[in-house]
Each structure stands twice: as structure tokens, then as C-alpha cells.
N, C-alpha and C positions, 0 to 999 in steps of 0.2 A: 266562622263566621267574618265578614268584611265591616269595616267600620271608615267612618267618615274623620279624617287625622288634619289637624291644622298646624303646621309648621309655621312657627316665628321667630324669624332669624333672619339677621340685615346682612350674613355673609352669604352671596349669591352660589358659592361654591360648594358650603356646607349644608344650604337649604335643598341643592336639588340634588347633590349624593342622599340625602337622607329620605329626599321624596322619591325617585327613583327605587329602592328597597322597598319601600311601601307599596308603591304604587302596582308594584310586581307581584307583591303578595297578595293584592285584589283588593286593596283599601282605596277609598276615594280622597286625593290629597288636596288640601287647600294651603298655600302660601300666602304669609305677612311679614313683610321686612320691617314693623312698628306697631306699636300699640294700635294707634288709630284704624289701621286695616283691621288689625285682628279683632276689634269690635264692629266692624263694619260687617264683617264676615259672620261671627258671632249671632250678629242681629238676623241674618239671614237664613243661617245653617244649624243644622242640629249636629254639632259637633260632638264627636263621643271623647276625642283625646286631644289635648294641647301638648304639644313638644315644644316647651318656651325658654328663650335665651334668656338670660339675664340682662348682659350688657347691648340694650337698644336704646337707638335715636329717643329722645323725650322720655316717656315713663320706663323705668326699666322692669325687668322680669319679675321683680318680687313685689313691686308696688301694682302689677296687671295680675298677681294669682291675687293679692289682697280683694282685689275688685272682684275679680272671676268668682271667689270661695265667698264673698258676702250674697252672692244669688245665683250658686249654678255649683251643683257636685259633676260638673264635671273634671274628667280624669286628665290632671296635671302631673306630667316628668320636665323638671328642669334641667336644660343641657345648656352648661355653660363653661367656658376657659377657667372659672374662677374655682381655687382648691382651698381658698381657705376655710375651715371648719365652720367659722361663724356663719358664713354666707351660706354653706349647707342648712346649718340648723336654722337660719331666720325663714328660708326659703320653706323646708317643712311645717316651720312654725306659721306662715301664713297660708297654707294648706295645699302646698303641693303634695301631690302623692309619691314621689320618686325624684331622686338627683341624679344624674351622670355628668362628670366633667369630659372635655374636651382633652386631647381627641377621643371622640368616641367611636366604636366600632357597628358601624350602620346594622349588621345582624344581631350586635347583643341588644340595642334599643329595638328593634323588632319584639326580641323577647322578650323585654322587659314590656313594651307597652302591650303586648300579647297576653303574658300572665296578670298586668295590671286590670285590664279588663275582663278579663276571666273574673278574676275574683269581683270585681265592681255588679259583676251580673249576680255571680250567686248572692253576694250581698243583698242586692234588688229582690230577687225571687224569695230571699227569706222576710224582707218588709212584708212584700205583698202578702205572705203565707200568715204572717203576725196580724196585719191590719185583719186579712180576714177572719181571723180567730175571736180578735177583739169584736170586730161586728158581730158576730156571732152570740159572744157573751153577752154584748148590750143588748141584742133583741130577745135575747132568752132570759134576761131579768134576771141574771144568776143572783144568788147571795151565798156568802159564805161565811161560816163561823169558824174561828180559833181562838183559842184561848178566852179572854174576854172582848173579843172584838168581831164586830160585824160587817162584812166588807160587800157593799152594793155595789156591785159593777155597774150595771144600766145607769144608776143616780151618780155614780161617779163619789158614791159618799162611802166613809171609814169611821164605823162607830166604836168608840170604847166605852161601853155601857151608853148612857144617854148622852157622851159628849162625843161631840163632832171633831174627827181629828182633822185638818186640813190638809191634803197635797195640792203638789204643783202637779202639771200634766206628766212633767217626765217621773216622777213618784209614783203617780196613780200607775203608770202605764209599765213600770220595772216591779212591781206590786203585784198586777194581773200576770204577768209573765211566773212569779214566783208559787202565787197563789194555783196556777193551772201547774206546776210541777213541782207537790210538795215530795219535801224528803228526797231531792235529786240534786246534783251538785251542778251549777249552771257557771259555766267560765265565762269570765270575761267579754270574750269575743261575742259568744252567743246572745250575754244579754244587753250588749250596746249593740247588737243588728235589729235588736227588738226595739229602740228606742232612737236612735242615732240619726233619724232622718226628722226628728221632731227637738234635737239638742242642738243647740248653736256651740259650732268647733269640737263636735266629739273627740275624744281620747281614750287612751285605756287608762286615764284615771276618772273619767266622768263615773263609771259605775261605783268605784271607791266613793265618791263625792258624795254620791245619790244614797247608796247605803249607809254611810254616815248622818247622813240626813234622816233617812227611814227608822235608823236607830233611835236619833234624839227624840223622837216625837213618839215612838212605839216601846221601846224598851224600857223595861224597870233599871236596869243597869248597864249604862253603857260599856263598862270594862267587864260586863261578865255576862253578854247577851246570848237571850234564849232562841230568838225570832231568827234573826238573820245571822247563822255562822258561819265563820271564815274558815277555808278550808284550805290550807295554806300548798300553795304550787297549782293549785287547781279553779278557786273558784269559791262562789258561795252556795250556803243551802239553807231551806227554808226548812225549820225544823219542828214548828207543831202540827200536831193533827188539824186537819181541815175538814170539815163537814158542810 
């Protein structure tokens, strides 16, 4: 596949060198030497990947990454001469998908970009499938019972006896994933794919946090859970029989 690539780099020699390799691979390449030009291009073009330098005039790459990530899931690879681990951690925390230090080998950068975009496409396909599954469940007016709970998917209601258990949207979607895959171990990555488009700044810890919230609301004993079972090194299992 070919993609639209935006190179944000104030060094024209580095910019031209990277552009040549990506253009030769068949991608459409746009260039910017600062954040202002970058934003202009993003407002006009549907960019698939940004190759973003940290050291830029005006807003630096870390600030720009945070701004982009607030409104978009565009793939971002930071390309920079900074080697301090703090910069790498900060860049990734702001939402960058990868981090490459200069001098960078353009062919390596091309491979990293290809692999990143491929993983993103797989995730989007999984999200589309999950969205279709949720929509079908809601249309079917599905109700599931387990232990002393009744879960009405269409109405988004979880009842324990006659008492309503309030769920956030992310908790609801995670419970749907478990209900439709009972007695199967689901890894964090798979679960995250089912909800990450509806959760701010998703990470590996997102699932652990949501599981803890569901346990607090549904388990009789947090220390000895009977519903959401941790399978160490693999993920979580929804243990009750579902009817």
C-alpha cells in the first residue's frame, strides 16, 4: 500500500534525503519545516504518518505531538538528534508511536514506517469488526444472565437483582467483550483494540484499570475474584456461566 507521509524537519538536507526514500517507495510525501506549515498541510490533506523532528523553530515536536494527539490518531514517528532517555519517554507519553535518533538510516525509517502503518491498519480492522458486533448485539435486544446479574446489551443496563450497576461506556464495552467470549482468556492487546477508540490516551494499563473498576462494582471479594480471573502472563478470563 502507498500512504501520505508528512516530513516535519527544519534541516533541508535531512528532509530531502528522507523524502527521496519514501517517494521512491511510492508514497506521496509532504514537507514542513515548522509547526505552522505542518498544521496547514494537516488541515488540507489526510495524512497517514508524520515523521516529526523534536528541535523545530517555534513549537517543538513534543508540543506538536500533544496537539495532534488531542484530535487525531495519525501515526507519529519522532526523528530527532536528542539522545536523552527523558526526551524519548516524554515523546512516547505525549502520544508518539515510535522514536528514532539521528543520524537515521532512511531505509530503517522506511521499514519502521511500513510496520507501524501495517499494525495500525490491523487495529482499525479489528475496531470495525468490534463496532459491527456491538451494533448487532444492540439490534438483537440481547440479554445475558450470569450469577445474580442480568446484562441488557441493547439498553446498556447491568442489574444485580433489582439494583442497577452503573457502568461507564468503556466498562460497558469491556463487559460486552467478556460476555461474548465467556471462559476464554483474552489478552490485553485484544481487549484494548475493542475499546481504545473510545478511551482517552489508551495504554497497556487501561485494561487493568477497567478490570479493577469492574471488580469493585461486581465482585463479592476483590481479593478473591470469581468473575474476572487474572491469567498471569496471558490476560483475563470471564469465568461465570452465561445464559
